[in-house]
N, CA, C and O atoms as a Maestro MAE file, in Angstrom:
{
 s_m_m2io_version
 :::
 2.0.0
}

f_m_ct {
 s_m_title
 :::
 protein
 m_atom[256] {
  # First column is atom index #
  i_m_mmod_type
  r_m_x_coord
  r_m_y_coord
  r_m_z_coord
  i_m_residue_number
  s_m_chain_name
  s_m_pdb_residue_name
  s_m_pdb_atom_name
  i_m_atomic_number
  :::
  1 25 102.428 61.631 75.213 1 A "UNK " " N  " 7
  2 3 101.618 60.600 75.838 1 A "UNK " " CA " 6
  3 2 101.566 59.340 74.970 1 A "UNK " " C  " 6
  4 15 101.664 58.223 75.478 1 A "UNK " " O  " 8
  5 25 101.412 59.529 73.675 2 A "UNK " " N  " 7
  6 3 101.356 58.377 72.775 2 A "UNK " " CA " 6
  7 2 102.695 57.646 72.789 2 A "UNK " " C  " 6
  8 15 102.729 56.415 72.773 2 A "UNK " " O  " 8
  9 25 103.790 58.388 72.819 3 A "UNK " " N  " 7
  10 3 105.113 57.779 72.853 3 A "UNK " " CA " 6
  11 2 105.278 56.890 74.081 3 A "UNK " " C  " 6
  12 15 105.770 55.767 73.976 3 A "UNK " " O  " 8
  13 25 104.869 57.388 75.238 4 A "UNK " " N  " 7
  14 3 104.996 56.619 76.476 4 A "UNK " " CA " 6
  15 2 104.160 55.344 76.425 4 A "UNK " " C  " 6
  16 15 104.593 54.291 76.894 4 A "UNK " " O  " 8
  17 25 102.964 55.444 75.856 5 A "UNK " " N  " 7
  18 3 102.103 54.269 75.749 5 A "UNK " " CA " 6
  19 2 102.727 53.212 74.841 5 A "UNK " " C  " 6
  20 15 102.742 52.028 75.175 5 A "UNK " " O  " 8
  21 25 103.236 53.644 73.703 6 A "UNK " " N  " 7
  22 3 103.865 52.702 72.778 6 A "UNK " " CA " 6
  23 2 105.115 52.092 73.409 6 A "UNK " " C  " 6
  24 15 105.372 50.898 73.250 6 A "UNK " " O  " 8
  25 25 105.889 52.907 74.123 7 A "UNK " " N  " 7
  26 3 107.082 52.392 74.808 7 A "UNK " " CA " 6
  27 2 106.689 51.368 75.867 7 A "UNK " " C  " 6
  28 15 107.356 50.345 76.020 7 A "UNK " " O  " 8
  29 25 105.610 51.637 76.599 8 A "UNK " " N  " 7
  30 3 105.155 50.701 77.629 8 A "UNK " " CA " 6
  31 2 104.715 49.377 77.011 8 A "UNK " " C  " 6
  32 15 105.026 48.312 77.544 8 A "UNK " " O  " 8
  33 25 104.005 49.435 75.910 9 A "UNK " " N  " 7
  34 3 103.583 48.201 75.225 9 A "UNK " " CA " 6
  35 2 104.812 47.429 74.751 9 A "UNK " " C  " 6
  36 15 104.860 46.203 74.851 9 A "UNK " " O  " 8
  37 25 105.797 48.148 74.237 10 A "UNK " " N  " 7
  38 3 107.035 47.492 73.814 10 A "UNK " " CA " 6
  39 2 107.731 46.790 74.967 10 A "UNK " " C  " 6
  40 15 108.219 45.670 74.813 10 A "UNK " " O  " 8
  41 25 107.778 47.446 76.127 11 A "UNK " " N  " 7
  42 3 108.391 46.816 77.301 11 A "UNK " " CA " 6
  43 2 107.624 45.575 77.739 11 A "UNK " " C  " 6
  44 15 108.228 44.590 78.162 11 A "UNK " " O  " 8
  45 25 106.312 45.615 77.641 12 A "UNK " " N  " 7
  46 3 105.506 44.434 77.994 12 A "UNK " " CA " 6
  47 2 105.900 43.263 77.104 12 A "UNK " " C  " 6
  48 15 106.101 42.150 77.591 12 A "UNK " " O  " 8
  49 25 106.010 43.511 75.802 13 A "UNK " " N  " 7
  50 3 106.398 42.437 74.888 13 A "UNK " " CA " 6
  51 2 107.804 41.925 75.189 13 A "UNK " " C  " 6
  52 15 108.057 40.722 75.116 13 A "UNK " " O  " 8
  53 25 108.712 42.828 75.526 14 A "UNK " " N  " 7
  54 3 110.079 42.398 75.858 14 A "UNK " " CA " 6
  55 2 110.061 41.494 77.078 14 A "UNK " " C  " 6
  56 15 110.651 40.414 77.059 14 A "UNK " " O  " 8
  57 25 109.382 41.929 78.151 15 A "UNK " " N  " 7
  58 3 109.353 41.132 79.374 15 A "UNK " " CA " 6
  59 2 108.597 39.822 79.188 15 A "UNK " " C  " 6
  60 15 108.977 38.798 79.756 15 A "UNK " " O  " 8
  61 25 107.531 39.851 78.397 16 A "UNK " " N  " 7
  62 3 106.776 38.618 78.147 16 A "UNK " " CA " 6
  63 2 107.597 37.618 77.341 16 A "UNK " " C  " 6
  64 15 107.378 36.411 77.452 16 A "UNK " " O  " 8
  65 25 108.527 38.092 76.541 17 A "UNK " " N  " 7
  66 3 109.305 37.197 75.703 17 A "UNK " " CA " 6
  67 2 110.556 36.643 76.351 17 A "UNK " " C  " 6
  68 15 111.171 35.719 75.818 17 A "UNK " " O  " 8
  69 25 110.942 37.187 77.489 18 A "UNK " " N  " 7
  70 3 112.190 36.744 78.124 18 A "UNK " " CA " 6
  71 2 112.128 35.275 78.528 18 A "UNK " " C  " 6
  72 15 113.021 34.506 78.173 18 A "UNK " " O  " 8
  73 25 111.101 34.871 79.257 19 A "UNK " " N  " 7
  74 3 111.034 33.494 79.752 19 A "UNK " " CA " 6
  75 2 110.940 32.461 78.631 19 A "UNK " " C  " 6
  76 15 111.672 31.473 78.675 19 A "UNK " " O  " 8
  77 25 110.066 32.642 77.617 20 A "UNK " " N  " 7
  78 3 110.062 31.647 76.535 20 A "UNK " " CA " 6
  79 2 111.384 31.585 75.779 20 A "UNK " " C  " 6
  80 15 111.749 30.529 75.261 20 A "UNK " " O  " 8
  81 25 112.097 32.687 75.710 21 A "UNK " " N  " 7
  82 3 113.391 32.691 75.018 21 A "UNK " " CA " 6
  83 2 114.461 31.994 75.839 21 A "UNK " " C  " 6
  84 15 115.247 31.214 75.302 21 A "UNK " " O  " 8
  85 25 114.499 32.271 77.147 22 A "UNK " " N  " 7
  86 3 115.560 31.757 78.009 22 A "UNK " " CA " 6
  87 2 115.285 30.322 78.451 22 A "UNK " " C  " 6
  88 15 116.195 29.493 78.473 22 A "UNK " " O  " 8
  89 25 114.036 30.026 78.800 23 A "UNK " " N  " 7
  90 3 113.696 28.700 79.343 23 A "UNK " " CA " 6
  91 2 112.364 28.225 78.768 23 A "UNK " " C  " 6
  92 15 111.347 28.277 79.460 23 A "UNK " " O  " 8
  93 25 112.350 27.764 77.514 24 A "UNK " " N  " 7
  94 3 111.083 27.378 76.889 24 A "UNK " " CA " 6
  95 2 110.370 26.213 77.587 24 A "UNK " " C  " 6
  96 15 109.140 26.164 77.599 24 A "UNK " " O  " 8
  97 25 111.124 25.287 78.160 25 A "UNK " " N  " 7
  98 3 110.471 24.163 78.854 25 A "UNK " " CA " 6
  99 2 109.731 24.628 80.094 25 A "UNK " " C  " 6
  100 15 108.609 24.194 80.353 25 A "UNK " " O  " 8
  101 25 110.357 25.512 80.860 26 A "UNK " " N  " 7
  102 3 109.713 26.057 82.063 26 A "UNK " " CA " 6
  103 2 108.477 26.839 81.662 26 A "UNK " " C  " 6
  104 15 107.431 26.717 82.299 26 A "UNK " " O  " 8
  105 25 108.585 27.646 80.608 27 A "UNK " " N  " 7
  106 3 107.454 28.439 80.132 27 A "UNK " " CA " 6
  107 2 106.293 27.539 79.712 27 A "UNK " " C  " 6
  108 15 105.136 27.813 80.032 27 A "UNK " " O  " 8
  109 25 106.610 26.473 78.999 28 A "UNK " " N  " 7
  110 3 105.565 25.546 78.551 28 A "UNK " " CA " 6
  111 2 104.861 24.901 79.744 28 A "UNK " " C  " 6
  112 15 103.639 24.756 79.735 28 A "UNK " " O  " 8
  113 25 105.626 24.511 80.774 29 A "UNK " " N  " 7
  114 3 105.018 23.923 81.974 29 A "UNK " " CA " 6
  115 2 104.116 24.925 82.669 29 A "UNK " " C  " 6
  116 15 103.054 24.561 83.176 29 A "UNK " " O  " 8
  117 25 104.529 26.181 82.697 30 A "UNK " " N  " 7
  118 3 103.704 27.210 83.327 30 A "UNK " " CA " 6
  119 2 102.399 27.416 82.564 30 A "UNK " " C  " 6
  120 15 101.341 27.592 83.167 30 A "UNK " " O  " 8
  121 25 102.480 27.392 81.242 31 A "UNK " " N  " 7
  122 3 101.276 27.572 80.422 31 A "UNK " " CA " 6
  123 2 100.302 26.430 80.669 31 A "UNK " " C  " 6
  124 15 99.100 26.661 80.806 31 A "UNK " " O  " 8
  125 25 100.801 25.214 80.726 32 A "UNK " " N  " 7
  126 3 99.928 24.060 80.992 32 A "UNK " " CA " 6
  127 2 99.330 24.174 82.391 32 A "UNK " " C  " 6
  128 15 98.143 23.907 82.580 32 A "UNK " " O  " 8
  129 25 100.132 24.565 83.361 33 A "UNK " " N  " 7
  130 3 99.663 24.733 84.743 33 A "UNK " " CA " 6
  131 2 98.532 25.755 84.801 33 A "UNK " " C  " 6
  132 15 97.512 25.529 85.453 33 A "UNK " " O  " 8
  133 25 98.718 26.871 84.120 34 A "UNK " " N  " 7
  134 3 97.691 27.916 84.118 34 A "UNK " " CA " 6
  135 2 96.441 27.442 83.389 34 A "UNK " " C  " 6
  136 15 95.324 27.738 83.815 34 A "UNK " " O  " 8
  137 25 96.618 26.713 82.303 35 A "UNK " " N  " 7
  138 3 95.474 26.244 81.519 35 A "UNK " " CA " 6
  139 2 94.589 25.288 82.305 35 A "UNK " " C  " 6
  140 15 93.406 25.153 81.995 35 A "UNK " " O  " 8
  141 25 95.132 24.629 83.304 36 A "UNK " " N  " 7
  142 3 94.356 23.663 84.074 36 A "UNK " " CA " 6
  143 2 93.530 24.305 85.188 36 A "UNK " " C  " 6
  144 15 92.695 23.632 85.792 36 A "UNK " " O  " 8
  145 25 93.744 25.590 85.474 37 A "UNK " " N  " 7
  146 3 92.997 26.266 86.527 37 A "UNK " " CA " 6
  147 2 91.621 26.706 86.037 37 A "UNK " " C  " 6
  148 15 91.403 26.908 84.842 37 A "UNK " " O  " 8
  149 25 90.708 26.846 86.979 38 A "UNK " " N  " 7
  150 3 89.368 27.333 86.643 38 A "UNK " " CA " 6
  151 2 89.415 28.829 86.368 38 A "UNK " " C  " 6
  152 15 90.366 29.516 86.742 38 A "UNK " " O  " 8
  153 25 88.368 29.320 85.704 39 A "UNK " " N  " 7
  154 3 88.295 30.738 85.360 39 A "UNK " " CA " 6
  155 2 88.356 31.629 86.596 39 A "UNK " " C  " 6
  156 15 88.986 32.686 86.570 39 A "UNK " " O  " 8
  157 25 87.715 31.212 87.662 40 A "UNK " " N  " 7
  158 3 87.684 32.032 88.876 40 A "UNK " " CA " 6
  159 2 89.098 32.255 89.420 40 A "UNK " " C  " 6
  160 15 89.432 33.361 89.845 40 A "UNK " " O  " 8
  161 25 89.915 31.221 89.409 41 A "UNK " " N  " 7
  162 3 91.288 31.324 89.902 41 A "UNK " " CA " 6
  163 2 92.113 32.226 88.986 41 A "UNK " " C  " 6
  164 15 92.895 33.047 89.466 41 A "UNK " " O  " 8
  165 25 91.945 32.080 87.670 42 A "UNK " " N  " 7
  166 3 92.684 32.914 86.724 42 A "UNK " " CA " 6
  167 2 92.292 34.379 86.864 42 A "UNK " " C  " 6
  168 15 93.140 35.266 86.760 42 A "UNK " " O  " 8
  169 25 90.992 34.636 87.102 43 A "UNK " " N  " 7
  170 3 90.564 36.016 87.312 43 A "UNK " " CA " 6
  171 2 91.193 36.595 88.574 43 A "UNK " " C  " 6
  172 15 91.565 37.768 88.603 43 A "UNK " " O  " 8
  173 25 91.311 35.788 89.600 44 A "UNK " " N  " 7
  174 3 91.932 36.253 90.840 44 A "UNK " " CA " 6
  175 2 93.405 36.574 90.603 44 A "UNK " " C  " 6
  176 15 93.895 37.599 91.076 44 A "UNK " " O  " 8
  177 25 94.116 35.714 89.878 45 A "UNK " " N  " 7
  178 3 95.517 35.985 89.532 45 A "UNK " " CA " 6
  179 2 95.630 37.280 88.721 45 A "UNK " " C  " 6
  180 15 96.492 38.118 88.984 45 A "UNK " " O  " 8
  181 25 94.747 37.425 87.739 46 A "UNK " " N  " 7
  182 3 94.765 38.619 86.901 46 A "UNK " " CA " 6
  183 2 94.481 39.882 87.688 46 A "UNK " " C  " 6
  184 15 95.126 40.909 87.477 46 A "UNK " " O  " 8
  185 25 93.519 39.810 88.595 47 A "UNK " " N  " 7
  186 3 93.182 40.968 89.427 47 A "UNK " " CA " 6
  187 2 94.360 41.357 90.311 47 A "UNK " " C  " 6
  188 15 94.687 42.537 90.441 47 A "UNK " " O  " 8
  189 25 94.992 40.360 90.917 48 A "UNK " " N  " 7
  190 3 96.163 40.639 91.752 48 A "UNK " " CA " 6
  191 2 97.307 41.237 90.929 48 A "UNK " " C  " 6
  192 15 97.992 42.149 91.392 48 A "UNK " " O  " 8
  193 25 97.512 40.734 89.730 49 A "UNK " " N  " 7
  194 3 98.559 41.271 88.869 49 A "UNK " " CA " 6
  195 2 98.264 42.731 88.519 49 A "UNK " " C  " 6
  196 15 99.177 43.556 88.484 49 A "UNK " " O  " 8
  197 25 96.999 43.050 88.262 50 A "UNK " " N  " 7
  198 3 96.641 44.439 87.967 50 A "UNK " " CA " 6
  199 2 96.871 45.335 89.176 50 A "UNK " " C  " 6
  200 15 97.351 46.458 89.026 50 A "UNK " " O  " 8
  201 25 96.539 44.862 90.362 51 A "UNK " " N  " 7
  202 3 96.761 45.655 91.574 51 A "UNK " " CA " 6
  203 2 98.252 45.907 91.806 51 A "UNK " " C  " 6
  204 15 98.655 47.020 92.144 51 A "UNK " " O  " 8
  205 25 99.054 44.882 91.626 52 A "UNK " " N  " 7
  206 3 100.502 45.041 91.790 52 A "UNK " " CA " 6
  207 2 101.043 46.012 90.741 52 A "UNK " " C  " 6
  208 15 101.855 46.882 91.055 52 A "UNK " " O  " 8
  209 25 100.595 45.862 89.512 53 A "UNK " " N  " 7
  210 3 101.019 46.774 88.453 53 A "UNK " " CA " 6
  211 2 100.615 48.210 88.737 53 A "UNK " " C  " 6
  212 15 101.392 49.135 88.497 53 A "UNK " " O  " 8
  213 25 99.403 48.404 89.246 54 A "UNK " " N  " 7
  214 3 98.947 49.745 89.605 54 A "UNK " " CA " 6
  215 2 99.797 50.332 90.726 54 A "UNK " " C  " 6
  216 15 100.164 51.506 90.683 54 A "UNK " " O  " 8
  217 25 100.105 49.520 91.720 55 A "UNK " " N  " 7
  218 3 100.936 49.988 92.839 55 A "UNK " " CA " 6
  219 2 102.325 50.390 92.341 55 A "UNK " " C  " 6
  220 15 102.854 51.419 92.763 55 A "UNK " " O  " 8
  221 25 102.916 49.602 91.459 56 A "UNK " " N  " 7
  222 3 104.230 49.933 90.903 56 A "UNK " " CA " 6
  223 2 104.148 51.215 90.081 56 A "UNK " " C  " 6
  224 15 105.025 52.075 90.166 56 A "UNK " " O  " 8
  225 25 103.093 51.334 89.287 57 A "UNK " " N  " 7
  226 3 102.917 52.524 88.480 57 A "UNK " " CA " 6
  227 2 102.787 53.776 89.354 57 A "UNK " " C  " 6
  228 15 103.424 54.793 89.080 57 A "UNK " " O  " 8
  229 25 101.978 53.704 90.386 58 A "UNK " " N  " 7
  230 3 101.794 54.858 91.274 58 A "UNK " " CA " 6
  231 2 103.081 55.194 92.018 58 A "UNK " " C  " 6
  232 15 103.402 56.367 92.212 58 A "UNK " " O  " 8
  233 25 103.809 54.175 92.430 59 A "UNK " " N  " 7
  234 3 105.096 54.394 93.093 59 A "UNK " " CA " 6
  235 2 106.068 55.099 92.154 59 A "UNK " " C  " 6
  236 15 106.741 56.052 92.546 59 A "UNK " " O  " 8
  237 25 106.136 54.626 90.915 60 A "UNK " " N  " 7
  238 3 107.038 55.238 89.941 60 A "UNK " " CA " 6
  239 2 106.614 56.675 89.636 60 A "UNK " " C  " 6
  240 15 107.455 57.555 89.449 60 A "UNK " " O  " 8
  241 25 105.316 56.898 89.588 61 A "UNK " " N  " 7
  242 3 104.809 58.241 89.319 61 A "UNK " " CA " 6
  243 2 105.164 59.211 90.455 61 A "UNK " " C  " 6
  244 15 105.448 60.383 90.208 61 A "UNK " " O  " 8
  245 25 105.147 58.721 91.686 62 A "UNK " " N  " 7
  246 3 105.497 59.552 92.828 62 A "UNK " " CA " 6
  247 2 106.983 59.897 92.831 62 A "UNK " " C  " 6
  248 15 107.363 60.958 93.325 62 A "UNK " " O  " 8
  249 25 107.819 59.033 92.298 63 A "UNK " " N  " 7
  250 3 109.264 59.266 92.256 63 A "UNK " " CA " 6
  251 2 109.613 60.364 91.237 63 A "UNK " " C  " 6
  252 15 110.673 60.984 91.322 63 A "UNK " " O  " 8
  253 25 108.746 60.586 90.314 64 A "UNK " " N  " 7
  254 3 108.974 61.539 89.222 64 A "UNK " " CA " 6
  255 2 109.078 62.921 89.688 64 A "UNK " " C  " 6
  256 15 109.269 63.832 88.882 64 A "UNK " " O  " 8
  :::
 }
 m_bond[255] {
  # First column is bond index #
  i_m_from
  i_m_to
  i_m_order
  :::
  1 1 2 1
  2 2 3 1
  3 3 4 2
  4 3 5 1
  5 5 6 1
  6 6 7 1
  7 7 8 2
  8 7 9 1
  9 9 10 1
  10 10 11 1
  11 11 12 2
  12 11 13 1
  13 13 14 1
  14 14 15 1
  15 15 16 2
  16 15 17 1
  17 17 18 1
  18 18 19 1
  19 19 20 2
  20 19 21 1
  21 21 22 1
  22 22 23 1
  23 23 24 2
  24 23 25 1
  25 25 26 1
  26 26 27 1
  27 27 28 2
  28 27 29 1
  29 29 30 1
  30 30 31 1
  31 31 32 2
  32 31 33 1
  33 33 34 1
  34 34 35 1
  35 35 36 2
  36 35 37 1
  37 37 38 1
  38 38 39 1
  39 39 40 2
  40 39 41 1
  41 41 42 1
  42 42 43 1
  43 43 44 2
  44 43 45 1
  45 45 46 1
  46 46 47 1
  47 47 48 2
  48 47 49 1
  49 49 50 1
  50 50 51 1
  51 51 52 2
  52 51 53 1
  53 53 54 1
  54 54 55 1
  55 55 56 2
  56 55 57 1
  57 57 58 1
  58 58 59 1
  59 59 60 2
  60 59 61 1
  61 61 62 1
  62 62 63 1
  63 63 64 2
  64 63 65 1
  65 65 66 1
  66 66 67 1
  67 67 68 2
  68 67 69 1
  69 69 70 1
  70 70 71 1
  71 71 72 2
  72 71 73 1
  73 73 74 1
  74 74 75 1
  75 75 76 2
  76 75 77 1
  77 77 78 1
  78 78 79 1
  79 79 80 2
  80 79 81 1
  81 81 82 1
  82 82 83 1
  83 83 84 2
  84 83 85 1
  85 85 86 1
  86 86 87 1
  87 87 88 2
  88 87 89 1
  89 89 90 1
  90 90 91 1
  91 91 92 2
  92 91 93 1
  93 93 94 1
  94 94 95 1
  95 95 96 2
  96 95 97 1
  97 97 98 1
  98 98 99 1
  99 99 100 2
  100 99 101 1
  101 101 102 1
  102 102 103 1
  103 103 104 2
  104 103 105 1
  105 105 106 1
  106 106 107 1
  107 107 108 2
  108 107 109 1
  109 109 110 1
  110 110 111 1
  111 111 112 2
  112 111 113 1
  113 113 114 1
  114 114 115 1
  115 115 116 2
  116 115 117 1
  117 117 118 1
  118 118 119 1
  119 119 120 2
  120 119 121 1
  121 121 122 1
  122 122 123 1
  123 123 124 2
  124 123 125 1
  125 125 126 1
  126 126 127 1
  127 127 128 2
  128 127 129 1
  129 129 130 1
  130 130 131 1
  131 131 132 2
  132 131 133 1
  133 133 134 1
  134 134 135 1
  135 135 136 2
  136 135 137 1
  137 137 138 1
  138 138 139 1
  139 139 140 2
  140 139 141 1
  141 141 142 1
  142 142 143 1
  143 143 144 2
  144 143 145 1
  145 145 146 1
  146 146 147 1
  147 147 148 2
  148 147 149 1
  149 149 150 1
  150 150 151 1
  151 151 152 2
  152 151 153 1
  153 153 154 1
  154 154 155 1
  155 155 156 2
  156 155 157 1
  157 157 158 1
  158 158 159 1
  159 159 160 2
  160 159 161 1
  161 161 162 1
  162 162 163 1
  163 163 164 2
  164 163 165 1
  165 165 166 1
  166 166 167 1
  167 167 168 2
  168 167 169 1
  169 169 170 1
  170 170 171 1
  171 171 172 2
  172 171 173 1
  173 173 174 1
  174 174 175 1
  175 175 176 2
  176 175 177 1
  177 177 178 1
  178 178 179 1
  179 179 180 2
  180 179 181 1
  181 181 182 1
  182 182 183 1
  183 183 184 2
  184 183 185 1
  185 185 186 1
  186 186 187 1
  187 187 188 2
  188 187 189 1
  189 189 190 1
  190 190 191 1
  191 191 192 2
  192 191 193 1
  193 193 194 1
  194 194 195 1
  195 195 196 2
  196 195 197 1
  197 197 198 1
  198 198 199 1
  199 199 200 2
  200 199 201 1
  201 201 202 1
  202 202 203 1
  203 203 204 2
  204 203 205 1
  205 205 206 1
  206 206 207 1
  207 207 208 2
  208 207 209 1
  209 209 210 1
  210 210 211 1
  211 211 212 2
  212 211 213 1
  213 213 214 1
  214 214 215 1
  215 215 216 2
  216 215 217 1
  217 217 218 1
  218 218 219 1
  219 219 220 2
  220 219 221 1
  221 221 222 1
  222 222 223 1
  223 223 224 2
  224 223 225 1
  225 225 226 1
  226 226 227 1
  227 227 228 2
  228 227 229 1
  229 229 230 1
  230 230 231 1
  231 231 232 2
  232 231 233 1
  233 233 234 1
  234 234 235 1
  235 235 236 2
  236 235 237 1
  237 237 238 1
  238 238 239 1
  239 239 240 2
  240 239 241 1
  241 241 242 1
  242 242 243 1
  243 243 244 2
  244 243 245 1
  245 245 246 1
  246 246 247 1
  247 247 248 2
  248 247 249 1
  249 249 250 1
  250 250 251 1
  251 251 252 2
  252 251 253 1
  253 253 254 1
  254 254 255 1
  255 255 256 2
  :::
 }
}
């Protein structure tokens, strides 16, 4: 279980680093765009991202 958790965290870092590595200008524009939104909007984005992540996780778990 610990191995899977550490592997998952590693994958998160890999995926988070792809865009700044490949297209730093686009990444910077996205960061500025996000920084200009209100907290309520960012929470909504975060909640939706968690729901999508949960759905993907459950789907992958069912395939196992």
